[in-house]
C-alpha positions as a Python dict, from the first residue, in 0.01 Angstrom:
ca = {
    (1, 'M'): (0, 0, 0),
    (2, 'N'): (169, 347, -106),
    (3, 'Q'): (-113, 577, 82),
    (4, 'Q'): (-174, 780, -201),
    (5, 'L'): (-533, 705, -167),
    (6, 'I'): (-664, 741, 169),
    (7, 'F'): (-1030, 481, 222),
    (8, 'N'): (-1281, 707, 421),
    (9, 'D'): (-1411, 364, 528),
    (10, 'D'): (-1756, 411, 427),
    (11, 'Y'): (-1871, 143, 225),
    (12, 'H'): (-2158, 55, 126),
    (13, 'F'): (-2368, -123, -93),
    (14, 'D'): (-2562, 122, -325),
    (15, 'A'): (-2854, -67, -487),
    (16, 'I'): (-2932, 169, -780),
    (17, 'H'): (-2607, 77, -935),
    (18, 'Q'): (-2562, -294, -830),
    (19, 'A'): (-2217, -159, -677),
    (20, 'V'): (-2044, -96, -389),
    (21, 'S'): (-1967, 266, -292),
    (22, 'C'): (-1716, 465, -111),
    (23, 'S'): (-1479, 745, -106),
    (24, 'V'): (-1154, 790, -140),
    (25, 'L'): (-927, 1125, -59),
    (26, 'Q'): (-614, 1152, -302),
    (27, 'A'): (-412, 1490, -254),
    (28, 'G'): (-719, 1659, -27),
    (29, 'L'): (-995, 1548, -286),
    (30, 'R'): (-1286, 1352, -178),
    (31, 'L'): (-1373, 1137, -461),
    (32, 'Q'): (-1685, 903, -525),
    (33, 'V'): (-1611, 515, -643),
    (34, 'L'): (-1834, 269, -739),
    (35, 'I'): (-1708, -82, -801),
    (36, 'L'): (-1986, -252, -1021),
    (37, 'M'): (-2085, -637, -881),
    (38, 'P'): (-2015, -905, -1111),
    (39, 'E'): (-2319, -1129, -1196),
    (40, 'G'): (-2377, -1433, -955),
    (41, 'W'): (-2271, -1239, -664),
    (42, 'Q'): (-2470, -1166, -341),
    (43, 'K'): (-2448, -774, -236),
    (44, 'E'): (-2347, -879, 117),
    (45, 'A'): (-2068, -1091, -29),
    (46, 'W'): (-1961, -847, -284),
    (47, 'L'): (-1923, -564, 9),
    (48, 'Y'): (-1732, -802, 232),
    (49, 'Q'): (-1514, -908, -67),
    (50, 'V'): (-1435, -545, -180),
    (51, 'K'): (-1352, -419, 176),
    (52, 'E'): (-1132, -734, 205),
    (53, 'D'): (-950, -642, -114),
    (54, 'C'): (-922, -291, -66),
    (55, 'F'): (-543, -270, -158),
    (56, 'F'): (-629, -431, -495),
    (57, 'W'): (-922, -193, -527),
    (58, 'E'): (-655, 104, -444),
    (59, 'E'): (-435, 12, -726),
    (60, 'Q'): (-732, 0, -952),
    (61, 'I'): (-855, 341, -854),
    (62, 'E'): (-544, 531, -880),
    (63, 'A'): (-474, 339, -1228),
    (64, 'A'): (-820, 466, -1295),
    (65, 'V'): (-771, 860, -1167),
    (66, 'A'): (-433, 866, -1345),
    (67, 'A'): (-635, 773, -1675),
    (68, 'E'): (-918, 1062, -1585),
    (69, 'L'): (-1173, 784, -1612),
    (70, 'F'): (-1444, 999, -1482),
    (71, 'G'): (-1825, 962, -1537),
    (72, 'E'): (-1991, 1279, -1574),
    (73, 'D'): (-2111, 1306, -1265),
    (74, 'G'): (-1736, 1266, -1156),
    (75, 'I'): (-1769, 957, -1011),
    (76, 'V'): (-1511, 666, -1097),
    (77, 'R'): (-1659, 353, -1194),
    (78, 'L'): (-1479, -22, -1195),
    (79, 'D'): (-1572, -337, -1344),
    (80, 'G'): (-1592, -527, -1016),
    (81, 'S'): (-1517, -859, -1277),
    (82, 'L'): (-1156, -756, -1293),
}
């Protein structure tokens, strides 16, 4: 972990987007992230798995931010089936 991102520990399941939602701080800016749930997962299991794999997701979020992969709403969306 290189601490370029700091997770705010506000993970929750977003039923509208069928994704785990969380926020991170990068250089003092708060970024909203959605990690889309793959088919076949239960929401509680996906939420638990994303929390457990936060170091993996940290790298994915950093790459998405570096590539400026923000949606029109400013949210970073990641495919959970990576």
